[in-house]
Rosetta silent file (secondary structure, phi, psi, omega in degrees, C-alpha in Angstrom):
SEQUENCE: MSLNTKKIATAVLAITLAMSVSACSNWSKRDRNTAIGAGAGAIGGSVLTDGSALGTLGGAAVGGIIGHQVD
SCORE:     score description
SCORE:     0.000 S_00000001
   1 L     0.000  124.061  178.259    0.055   -0.011    0.045 S_00000001
   2 L   -69.583  163.317  173.953    1.509    3.430   -0.929 S_00000001
   3 H   -57.139  -39.031 -178.186    1.835    6.296    1.193 S_00000001
   4 H   -68.084  -48.181  178.666   -0.721    8.248   -0.783 S_00000001
   5 H   -61.186  -42.306  178.064   -3.368    5.436   -0.361 S_00000001
   6 H   -56.504  -46.944  178.786   -2.661    5.249    3.384 S_00000001
   7 H   -62.602  -38.088  177.360   -3.381    8.955    3.662 S_00000001
   8 H   -72.492  -39.396  178.356   -6.575    8.643    1.719 S_00000001
   9 H   -63.949  -49.925  171.363   -7.709    5.774    3.841 S_00000001
  10 H   -57.934  -35.179  176.351   -7.026    7.571    7.155 S_00000001
  11 H   -63.169  -49.951 -178.224   -8.894   10.567    5.835 S_00000001
  12 H   -61.422  -40.485 -172.389  -11.909    8.470    4.805 S_00000001
  13 H   -70.451  -45.296 -175.852  -11.764    6.689    8.258 S_00000001
  14 H   -60.726  -44.912 -178.713  -11.622   10.065   10.147 S_00000001
  15 H   -64.483  -55.052 -175.010  -14.629   11.430    8.076 S_00000001
  16 H   -55.180  -45.462 -177.649  -16.622    8.269    8.556 S_00000001
  17 H   -68.621  -36.337  174.772  -16.004    8.331   12.362 S_00000001
  18 H   -59.824  -42.196 -176.200  -16.896   12.047   12.585 S_00000001
  19 H   -68.642  -52.474 -179.499  -20.168   11.452   10.716 S_00000001
  20 H   -58.609  -41.852  170.451  -21.040    8.357   12.778 S_00000001
  21 H   -58.502  -42.512  179.029  -20.397   10.168   16.111 S_00000001
  22 H   -66.745  -21.628 -179.993  -22.545   13.025   15.188 S_00000001
  23 L   -75.436  -10.187 -179.301  -25.431   10.740   14.428 S_00000001
  24 L   -99.698   65.200 -178.935  -25.352    9.730   18.134 S_00000001
  25 L   -71.718  -18.073 -174.582  -26.868   12.743   19.576 S_00000001
  26 L   -92.299    8.503  170.790  -28.453   11.119   22.499 S_00000001
  27 L   -71.529  158.350  176.226  -25.168   10.043   23.967 S_00000001
  28 L   -76.663  169.768 -179.646  -23.788   11.418   27.130 S_00000001
  29 H   -64.405  -41.447  177.799  -20.789   13.662   26.922 S_00000001
  30 H   -58.009  -40.415  177.601  -18.553   10.934   28.452 S_00000001
  31 H   -63.436  -41.135 -179.605  -19.770    8.373   25.784 S_00000001
  32 H   -67.774  -36.250  178.187  -18.942   10.938   22.990 S_00000001
  33 H   -66.735  -42.142  176.434  -15.612   11.615   24.417 S_00000001
  34 H   -61.024  -41.322  179.932  -14.724    7.960   24.614 S_00000001
  35 H   -64.279  -45.627 -174.297  -15.824    7.446   20.946 S_00000001
  36 H   -64.650  -43.438  175.890  -13.840   10.451   19.776 S_00000001
  37 H   -63.761  -39.253  173.725  -10.815    9.327   21.713 S_00000001
  38 H   -62.628  -41.595 -177.506  -10.941    5.888   20.361 S_00000001
  39 H   -71.883  -37.556  176.597  -11.175    7.065   16.802 S_00000001
  40 H   -73.621  -27.034  172.430   -8.418    9.542   17.190 S_00000001
  41 H   -70.494  -26.051 -177.681   -6.237    6.955   18.909 S_00000001
  42 H   -72.665  -42.058 -178.033   -6.962    4.509   16.243 S_00000001
  43 H   -67.249  -47.713 -178.845   -5.885    6.974   13.476 S_00000001
  44 H   -64.586  -39.989  176.404   -2.813    7.926   15.494 S_00000001
  45 H   -66.410  -44.278  179.900   -1.869    4.253   16.208 S_00000001
  46 H   -57.619  -44.514 -177.605   -2.333    3.547   12.543 S_00000001
  47 H   -64.582  -51.395 -176.344   -0.177    6.477   11.370 S_00000001
  48 H   -61.727  -26.731 -171.940    2.565    5.778   13.886 S_00000001
  49 L  -111.679   10.966 -178.838    2.830    2.041   13.123 S_00000001
  50 L    56.515   45.070  170.953    2.415    2.329    9.234 S_00000001
  51 L    87.347    6.411  174.666   -0.922    0.742    9.228 S_00000001
  52 L   -51.551  133.956 -176.456   -0.337   -2.052   11.726 S_00000001
  53 H   -71.425  -40.577  176.080   -3.482   -3.768   12.844 S_00000001
  54 H   -57.437  -55.534 -179.351   -1.994   -4.112   16.409 S_00000001
  55 H   -60.193  -29.450 -178.942   -1.041   -0.432   16.434 S_00000001
  56 H   -72.934  -54.334  178.936   -4.487    0.732   15.283 S_00000001
  57 H   -49.916  -52.133 -176.747   -6.131   -1.495   18.002 S_00000001
  58 H   -62.591  -41.214  175.983   -3.833   -0.286   20.595 S_00000001
  59 H   -61.842  -38.448  173.760   -4.187    3.201   19.694 S_00000001
  60 H   -58.992  -50.728 -179.085   -7.990    2.862   19.739 S_00000001
  61 H   -62.819  -46.759  177.559   -7.845    1.375   23.295 S_00000001
  62 H   -56.438  -52.862  178.868   -5.538    4.005   24.659 S_00000001
  63 H   -63.510  -31.274  174.693   -7.569    6.845   23.037 S_00000001
  64 H   -76.492  -29.557  171.894  -10.825    5.472   24.380 S_00000001
  65 H   -65.549  -49.705 -174.353   -9.479    5.262   27.958 S_00000001
  66 H   -65.107  -40.124 -179.540   -8.116    8.834   27.680 S_00000001
  67 H   -66.992  -36.430 -175.799  -11.456   10.021   26.114 S_00000001
  68 H   -69.943  -30.587 -176.094  -13.478    8.359   28.901 S_00000001
  69 H   -80.915  -19.743  179.027  -11.383   10.117   31.540 S_00000001
  70 L   -72.327  131.802  173.639  -11.661   13.676   29.951 S_00000001
  71 L  -119.491    0.000    0.000  -14.373   15.699   31.549 S_00000001
């Protein structure tokens, strides 16, 4: 997978996540923060590990935990 393709895939993932989170307007603030943190963490983990599945999942887990703790 080329670097350009990875950038496009990451952008599509970010847009999809933003749209899906905005559709959940009845969520509590903590739930939204958790989802946003997990999405941001997944993107960060993917970018930092060159698209590794383990890096993406690890980033999502860490981002979700941090998002859950943010008040």
